[in-house]
C-alpha positions as CSV (number, residue, x, y, z in Angstrom):
1,X,82.0,44.5,-36.7
2,X,78.4,43.6,-36.2
3,X,75.7,46.2,-36.0
4,X,73.5,43.9,-34.1
5,X,73.3,43.9,-30.3
6,X,75.6,41.4,-28.8
7,X,75.0,39.3,-25.7
8,X,76.4,40.6,-22.4
9,X,79.9,39.4,-21.7
10,X,81.8,39.0,-18.4
11,X,84.9,41.3,-17.8
12,X,86.9,39.0,-15.5
13,X,89.8,41.5,-15.7
14,X,87.9,43.9,-13.5
15,X,88.5,43.5,-9.7
16,X,84.9,44.1,-8.6
17,X,82.0,42.4,-7.0
18,X,80.0,40.1,-9.4
19,X,76.9,42.3,-9.2
20,X,74.3,41.4,-11.8
21,X,71.7,44.1,-11.4
22,X,70.6,47.1,-13.3
23,X,70.1,45.5,-16.7
24,X,67.8,47.6,-19.0
25,X,66.0,46.3,-22.0
26,X,64.6,48.9,-24.5
27,X,62.2,47.0,-26.7
28,X,60.7,48.6,-29.8
29,X,60.3,51.9,-28.1
30,X,58.6,54.8,-30.0
31,X,58.3,58.5,-28.8
32,X,56.2,61.0,-30.5
33,X,56.0,64.6,-29.2
34,X,52.7,66.2,-29.8
35,X,49.8,64.6,-31.6
36,X,50.1,61.7,-33.9
37,X,49.1,63.9,-36.9
38,X,51.3,66.9,-36.2
39,X,53.8,65.5,-33.8
40,X,57.6,65.0,-33.9
41,X,58.8,61.4,-34.1
42,X,61.8,61.4,-31.7
43,X,62.3,57.7,-31.3
44,X,61.4,55.2,-33.9
45,X,61.2,51.4,-32.9
46,X,64.4,51.6,-30.9
47,X,65.7,48.2,-29.4
48,X,68.9,47.6,-27.5
49,X,70.1,46.2,-24.2
50,X,72.1,47.9,-21.4
51,X,73.9,44.9,-19.8
52,X,74.0,44.8,-16.0
53,X,77.2,45.9,-14.3
54,X,78.7,47.4,-17.4
55,X,79.1,51.0,-19.0
56,X,76.9,51.5,-22.0
57,X,77.6,54.8,-23.8
58,X,75.2,56.4,-26.3
59,X,76.4,58.8,-29.0
60,X,74.7,60.4,-32.0
61,X,73.9,63.8,-33.5
62,X,72.4,66.5,-31.3
63,X,68.7,66.3,-31.0
64,X,68.5,62.7,-32.2
65,X,66.7,61.4,-29.1
66,X,69.4,60.1,-26.8
67,X,68.3,62.2,-23.8
68,X,64.6,61.3,-24.6
69,X,65.6,57.6,-24.0
70,X,67.4,58.5,-20.7
71,X,64.4,60.5,-19.4
72,X,62.1,57.6,-20.2
73,X,64.2,55.2,-18.2
74,X,64.3,57.7,-15.4
75,X,60.6,58.2,-15.4
76,X,60.7,61.9,-16.5
77,X,59.0,61.3,-19.9
78,X,56.4,58.9,-21.2
79,X,56.8,56.7,-24.2
80,X,54.3,56.4,-27.0
81,X,54.6,52.6,-27.5
82,X,57.1,49.8,-26.8
83,X,58.4,48.6,-23.4
84,X,61.4,49.4,-21.2
85,X,62.4,46.8,-18.5
86,X,64.7,47.0,-15.6
87,X,66.0,43.7,-14.4
88,X,63.1,42.0,-16.3
89,X,60.6,44.1,-14.5
90,X,58.4,46.5,-16.7
91,X,59.2,50.1,-16.2
92,X,56.8,51.3,-18.9
93,X,54.8,49.9,-21.7
94,X,51.4,49.9,-23.4
95,X,49.4,50.0,-20.2
96,X,51.9,52.2,-18.2
97,X,53.4,54.7,-20.7
98,X,55.5,56.5,-18.0
99,X,57.8,54.9,-15.5
100,X,57.6,55.7,-11.9
101,X,60.8,57.5,-10.9
102,X,62.7,55.8,-8.1
103,X,66.0,55.6,-6.2
104,X,66.9,52.5,-8.3
105,X,67.5,55.0,-11.2
106,X,69.6,58.1,-10.3
107,X,70.3,60.8,-12.9
108,X,73.5,63.0,-12.9
109,X,72.7,66.0,-15.3
110,X,75.2,68.1,-17.2
111,X,74.5,71.3,-15.3
112,X,74.9,69.9,-11.9
113,X,72.3,69.9,-9.0
114,X,74.3,70.2,-5.7
115,X,72.7,72.5,-3.0
116,X,75.2,75.5,-2.9
117,X,74.2,76.2,0.8
118,X,75.2,72.7,2.0
119,X,78.5,71.3,2.5
120,X,79.7,68.5,0.3
121,X,79.0,65.9,2.9
122,X,75.6,67.4,3.7
123,X,74.9,67.1,0.0
124,X,76.0,63.5,-0.3
125,X,74.0,62.4,2.7
126,X,70.8,64.4,2.1
127,X,68.8,61.8,0.2
128,X,69.3,58.8,2.6
129,X,68.7,60.9,5.6
130,X,65.6,62.6,4.2
131,X,64.2,59.2,3.1
132,X,64.9,57.8,6.5
133,X,67.1,55.0,5.0
134,X,70.1,55.8,7.2
135,X,70.6,57.7,10.5
136,X,72.7,60.8,10.3
137,X,75.6,59.0,11.9
138,X,75.3,56.0,9.5
139,X,74.9,58.4,6.5
140,X,78.0,60.3,7.5
141,X,80.1,57.2,8.0
142,X,79.1,55.7,4.7
143,X,79.7,59.1,3.0
144,X,83.2,59.5,4.4
145,X,84.2,56.0,3.2
146,X,82.7,56.6,-0.4
147,X,84.2,60.1,-0.7
148,X,87.6,58.7,0.3
149,X,87.3,56.0,-2.3
150,X,86.5,58.7,-4.9
151,X,89.5,60.8,-4.0
152,X,87.5,63.3,-2.0
153,X,89.0,63.0,1.4
154,X,89.4,66.3,3.2
155,X,86.8,68.3,1.4
156,X,83.8,66.9,3.2
157,X,83.0,70.2,5.0
158,X,83.8,72.6,2.0
159,X,80.9,74.1,0.0
160,X,80.4,73.2,-3.6
161,X,81.2,76.8,-4.7
162,X,84.7,76.4,-3.1
163,X,85.4,73.4,-5.4
164,X,86.4,73.0,-9.0
165,X,83.8,71.9,-11.4
166,X,85.5,68.4,-11.7
167,X,85.4,68.0,-8.0
168,X,81.7,68.9,-7.9
169,X,81.0,66.3,-10.6
170,X,82.7,63.7,-8.4
171,X,80.7,64.7,-5.4
172,X,77.5,64.3,-7.5
173,X,78.3,60.9,-8.5
174,X,79.1,59.9,-4.9
175,X,75.7,61.4,-3.9
176,X,74.0,59.3,-6.4
177,X,75.7,56.1,-5.3
178,X,74.8,56.8,-1.7
179,X,71.3,55.5,-2.7
180,X,72.6,52.2,-3.9
181,X,70.9,52.6,-7.3
182,X,70.7,49.8,-9.8
183,X,71.7,52.1,-12.6
184,X,73.3,55.6,-12.9
185,X,72.0,57.7,-15.8
186,X,74.7,60.3,-16.8
187,X,73.6,62.9,-19.3
188,X,76.9,64.5,-20.6
189,X,78.1,65.1,-17.1
190,X,81.6,66.2,-18.3
191,X,80.6,68.4,-21.2
192,X,81.5,71.8,-19.7
193,X,85.0,70.6,-18.5
194,X,88.3,71.2,-20.2
195,X,90.1,68.3,-21.8
196,X,92.6,68.0,-18.9
197,X,90.0,67.9,-16.2
198,X,87.9,65.6,-18.3
199,X,90.7,63.1,-18.6
200,X,91.1,63.0,-14.7
201,X,87.4,62.7,-14.3
202,X,87.2,59.7,-16.7
203,X,89.7,57.8,-14.7
204,X,88.0,58.8,-11.5
205,X,84.7,57.5,-12.8
206,X,86.2,54.2,-13.8
207,X,87.8,53.8,-10.3
208,X,84.3,54.4,-8.8
209,X,82.8,52.0,-11.2
210,X,85.4,49.3,-10.4
211,X,84.6,49.6,-6.7
212,X,80.9,49.6,-7.0
213,X,80.1,47.9,-10.3
214,X,76.9,49.9,-10.8
215,X,75.3,49.8,-14.3
216,X,76.0,53.1,-16.1
217,X,73.9,54.5,-19.0
218,X,76.1,57.4,-20.3
219,X,75.2,60.0,-23.0
220,X,77.9,62.0,-24.7
221,X,79.0,63.8,-27.9
222,X,82.7,63.1,-27.1
223,X,83.7,59.9,-29.1
224,X,87.0,59.5,-27.4
225,X,85.1,59.6,-24.0
226,X,82.6,57.0,-25.3
227,X,85.3,54.5,-26.3
228,X,87.6,55.0,-23.3
229,X,84.7,54.5,-20.8
230,X,82.3,52.2,-22.5
231,X,82.0,48.4,-22.6
232,X,79.8,49.1,-25.5
233,X,79.0,52.1,-27.6
234,X,75.6,52.6,-29.2
235,X,75.7,54.9,-32.1
236,X,72.3,56.5,-32.9
237,X,70.8,57.6,-36.2
238,X,69.7,61.2,-36.6
239,X,66.1,61.8,-35.6
240,X,64.1,59.8,-35.3
241,X,66.5,57.8,-33.0
242,X,67.3,54.1,-33.4
243,X,70.6,52.2,-33.1
244,X,72.7,52.5,-36.3
245,X,75.5,50.4,-34.9
246,X,76.5,48.8,-31.6
247,X,80.2,48.2,-30.9
248,X,81.4,46.0,-28.1
249,X,84.6,47.7,-27.0
250,X,86.9,44.7,-26.4
251,X,89.7,46.7,-24.9
252,X,90.4,45.1,-21.6
253,X,89.4,46.5,-18.2
254,X,90.8,48.0,-16.0
255,X,91.7,50.8,-18.3
256,X,93.9,53.9,-18.1
257,X,94.9,56.6,-20.6
258,X,97.7,54.5,-22.2
259,X,95.0,52.8,-24.2
260,X,94.4,55.9,-26.2
261,X,97.6,55.3,-28.1
262,X,96.8,51.7,-29.0
263,X,96.0,50.5,-32.5
264,X,92.6,49.0,-31.2
265,X,91.5,52.3,-29.8
266,X,92.2,54.2,-33.0
267,X,90.3,51.5,-34.9
268,X,87.3,52.1,-32.7
269,X,87.6,55.8,-33.1
270,X,87.7,55.6,-36.9
271,X,84.7,53.3,-37.0
272,X,82.6,55.4,-34.6
273,X,83.6,58.7,-36.2
274,X,82.7,57.5,-39.7
275,X,79.2,56.3,-38.5
276,X,78.4,59.5,-36.4
277,X,79.6,61.8,-39.2
278,X,77.4,60.0,-41.7
279,X,74.4,60.7,-39.3
280,X,75.5,64.3,-38.7
281,X,75.5,65.0,-42.4
282,X,71.9,63.7,-42.5
283,X,70.9,65.9,-39.5
284,X,72.5,68.9,-41.1
285,X,70.6,68.3,-44.4
286,X,67.4,68.0,-42.4
287,X,67.9,71.4,-40.7
288,X,69.5,70.1,-37.4
289,X,72.5,71.9,-36.0
290,X,75.4,69.7,-35.0
291,X,77.0,70.4,-31.7
C-alpha cells in the first residue's frame, strides 16, 4: 500500500449531503519550539491533505507532534515555516505564522469543556446565542433537533454532572456542530472512556458524521479506533513529526462494529501496528515514553 498521499475519493455508499467544504492542506510545515539554535524541532517539513467531508485520523508515538499540528490548524500555536490552507484559503504561512481562530474550526478536547452550571441544552446553544447568530428560540429549536439526531433526546435539561462521560462527549460534539464548522478537530476525545463506552461512542460519532458530513481531523493512540472511524489514517514518525505512511481505508461506509472481524480490517490493523511500533521503538530509544 502506498505511503504517499492519495487523492480524495467519493464514498457514494454514505447517505449524506455532498458537502465539499473543510479541506485542509498541510504543506511543508515546520514547527520549532524555542530558538532555532536551542529549540526543539517538533514538526519537520510535514505535508499531507485532509480531504473535505471525510474523517482523517492521525496516529503516532506520544509527543511526536500530532497535537501541535491540530493546534496550528485551530490557531492556538504558530508554525515556523510552511503553509496551512483551509478550502484553498491561507490559514497561516510565511507572512502569517499563526492562524486566526474562528468558528469554522472547532476543537473538542480530551478533557472536556462543558459548563457544569449550565444544562446540556444551555451548553449546546451558548455559542450561537452569545455570537448573535441565532435567537434563543432558534438556537433551542436547532439544538433539540441535533440532540435528538445524536441520541440525546430527553436529557436537554439535565446538567453535565448528571450524565455519563460518554454522554458528555456526545453533547460536546453537538455543541461544536451547532456552529456549522467546516472542520471538527478532535484531540483524543474518547481516551478516558472504557472500551464498551468507547465502542458506543464510535458508532454515535459516525451517525452524526453521516447526517452532517463535516470534515473531521481526529487524533488518537487507539489503532482500532483509527481504522474503524477513518477514511484515511496518517501514521506519523516519532519527533520530529512527518507522515511515515498514509493509508486509505477502503472499508465501505456506512460502517458498524461487524467490520472489526473482517479480514480487511485485520490487514489494516497489522500494517498500522507494525508502522507505529517501529516509530515507538525509535521514540523509546530517544528517551520518549510511549503511552
